[in-house]
C-alpha positions in Angstrom: 0.0 0.0 0.0 1.4 3.4 -0.9 1.8 5.9 1.9 -0.8 8.6 2.3 0.1 12.0 0.7 2.0 14.3 2.9 0.2 17.2 4.3 1.3 20.8 3.8 2.4 22.7 0.7 3.2 20.7 -2.4 6.4 21.2 -4.3 5.9 22.3 -7.9 6.9 20.0 -10.8 9.6 22.4 -11.8 11.4 22.0 -8.6 10.6 25.5 -7.4 10.1 25.9 -3.6 6.5 25.3 -2.6 4.2 28.3 -2.6 2.1 28.8 0.4 -1.4 30.2 -0.4 -2.5 33.0 1.8 -5.6 32.0 3.7 -8.5 34.3 3.2 -9.3 36.7 6.0 -12.1 35.3 8.2 -15.3 37.3 8.6 -16.8 39.8 6.2 -15.6 40.3 2.6 -15.5 43.8 1.1 -19.0 43.5 -0.4 -20.6 42.5 2.8 -18.8 45.3 4.7 -20.0 47.8 2.2 -23.6 46.5 2.3 -23.7 46.8 6.1 -22.0 50.2 6.1 -24.6 51.6 3.6 -27.4 50.3 5.8 -26.0 52.0 8.9 -25.3 55.2 7.0 -29.0 55.3 5.9 -30.2 54.6 9.4 -27.9 57.0 11.3 -26.8 59.4 8.6 -23.2 59.4 7.3 -22.1 62.2 9.6 -23.7 60.5 12.6 -21.9 57.2 12.0 -18.5 56.4 13.4 -16.1 53.6 12.5 -17.0 52.2 16.0 -20.6 52.1 14.9 -19.8 50.2 11.7 -17.5 47.7 13.6 -20.3 47.1 16.1 -22.9 46.5 13.3 -20.5 44.1 11.6 -19.5 42.3 14.8 -15.8 42.9 14.0 -13.0 45.1 15.0 -12.2 48.4 13.2 -9.0 46.8 11.8 -11.1 44.2 10.0 -12.9 47.1 8.2 -9.5 48.8 7.4 -8.4 45.5 5.8 -10.9 46.3 3.0 -11.4 50.1 3.0 -9.3 53.0 4.0 -12.1 54.4 6.1 -15.6 55.9 6.2 -15.0 58.2 3.2 -14.0 55.3 0.9 -17.1 53.4 1.9 -19.3 56.4 1.1 -17.5 56.9 -2.3 -17.9 53.3 -3.3 -21.6 53.4 -2.5 -22.3 56.7 -4.3 -20.3 55.6 -7.3 -22.2 52.3 -7.4 -25.5 54.2 -7.7 -24.3 56.8 -10.1 -22.5 54.3 -12.4 -25.8 52.3 -12.6 -27.8 55.4 -13.5 -25.3 56.6 -16.2 -25.2 53.0 -17.6 -28.9 53.6 -18.5 -28.1 56.6 -20.5 -25.7 54.6 -22.7 -28.2 51.9 -23.5 -29.7 51.8 -27.0 -33.1 52.9 -25.8 -31.6 56.1 -24.4 -29.5 57.0 -27.4 -31.7 56.3 -30.4 -35.3 57.2 -31.5 -37.5 60.2 -30.7 -36.4 62.3 -27.7 -39.7 61.7 -25.9 -39.2 57.9 -26.2 -35.6 58.2 -25.0 -36.7 60.3 -22.1 -39.3 57.7 -21.1 -36.7 55.0 -21.4 -34.3 56.8 -19.1 -37.1 57.4 -16.5 -38.1 53.7 -16.6 -34.4 52.7 -16.4 -33.9 55.0 -13.4 -36.8 53.3 -11.6 -35.3 50.0 -12.3 -31.9 51.1 -10.9 -33.6 52.6 -7.8 -35.4 49.3 -7.1 -32.3 47.1 -7.8 -29.9 49.3 -5.9 -32.2 50.8 -3.3 -29.8 51.3 -0.4 -27.1 52.9 -2.6 -29.6 55.2 -4.3 -31.2 56.1 -1.0 -27.8 57.2 0.3 -27.1 59.1 -2.9 -30.3 61.1 -2.5 -29.4 62.0 1.1 -25.9 63.6 0.5 -25.7 67.3 1.0 -22.2 68.2 -0.1 -20.6 68.3 3.3 -17.4 66.4 2.1 -15.4 66.2 -1.1 -16.8 62.8 -1.9 -20.4 64.1 -1.5 -19.6 67.2 -3.7 -18.2 65.0 -6.4 -21.4 62.9 -6.3 -23.5 66.0 -6.6 -21.6 67.1 -9.6 -22.3 63.8 -11.3 -26.0 64.1 -10.4 -26.1 67.5 -12.0 -24.5 66.0 -15.1 -27.3 63.4 -15.2 -29.9 66.1 -14.7 -28.4 68.0 -17.7 -28.8 64.8 -19.8 -32.4 64.6 -18.9 -33.0 68.3 -19.5 -31.5 68.0 -23.0 -33.9 65.2 -23.8 -36.8 67.3 -22.7 -35.6 70.2 -24.8 -35.1 67.9 -27.8 -38.7 66.6 -27.3 -40.1 70.2 -27.3 -38.2 71.1 -30.4 -39.5 67.9 -32.1 -43.1 68.9 -31.2 -43.5 65.7 -29.0 -43.5 67.5 -25.6 -45.7 70.4 -24.7 -43.8 73.7 -25.3 -45.3 75.4 -22.2 -43.2 73.3 -19.9 -39.7 74.5 -19.0 -37.3 71.7 -19.8 -35.2 72.0 -16.6 -38.3 72.2 -14.5 -39.8 69.2 -16.2 -36.7 67.2 -15.6 -36.7 68.1 -11.9 -40.4 67.2 -11.5 -39.9 63.9 -13.4 -37.0 62.8 -11.2 -38.7 64.2 -8.1 -41.3 61.6 -8.7 -38.7 58.9 -9.3 -36.6 59.9 -6.2 -39.6 60.0 -3.9 -39.9 56.2 -4.4 -37.1 55.6 -1.9 -39.2 57.1 0.9 -41.9 54.5 0.7 -40.9 51.6 -1.6 -40.1 48.3 0.1 -38.8 45.4 -2.0 -41.2 42.4 -2.1 -44.2 44.4 -1.0 -46.5 45.5 -3.7 -45.3 46.5 -7.2 -42.2 45.2 -8.8 -39.8 47.4 -10.8 -41.6 47.1 -14.2 -45.0 47.7 -12.7 -43.7 50.7 -10.8 -42.1 52.1 -13.9 -45.4 51.6 -15.8 -47.4 53.5 -13.2 -44.9 56.4 -13.0 -44.6 56.7 -16.8 -48.4 56.7 -17.2 -48.8 59.5 -14.7 -45.8 61.5 -16.0 -45.9 61.2 -19.7 -49.7 61.6 -20.2 -49.1 65.1 -18.9 -46.0 65.8 -21.0 -47.0 64.6 -24.4 -48.3 67.2 -26.8 
């Protein structure tokens, strides 16, 4: 009978010294740390949350968080970028880049509802930032860029005769996304409408009033 294989690192066939694989750090991975941090930020407010609060919510030491993130600011940045990247991805989809402006606008509104539902904690945090830090100010700049994109679609729709000319484009964009953004205050996943049904309801209310 051959002897059982030896335990421990195995030498490579090339004769190189055995390579020890670094064991993964026990506990939370970066994704779960971010998920819990966003929940706590939304519950307590970013300014009202300390690293001690995050460590307590995760059931780990602060050093375990620093293993993945440099601190609170990076956690905030990662969450805000996550929400904004998802919103801007909608503007690059074919439905947002081709066809009549009114249809592209409706597509962006529907896509924004989808993103809000799928990324609810991150979008909620995004809508609550006030520009108190450099990270927040950068996020607000990106939000304004998104607002300009929407306003341009409204203007193009007015010029094409598809949107009522008596509505200011910038105001129309704010009102549209005021409706979308208000969803974070009452929507609860798994209770009531799903994302497509929610988008249908909002689009019906909004676009029946916008179309010429």
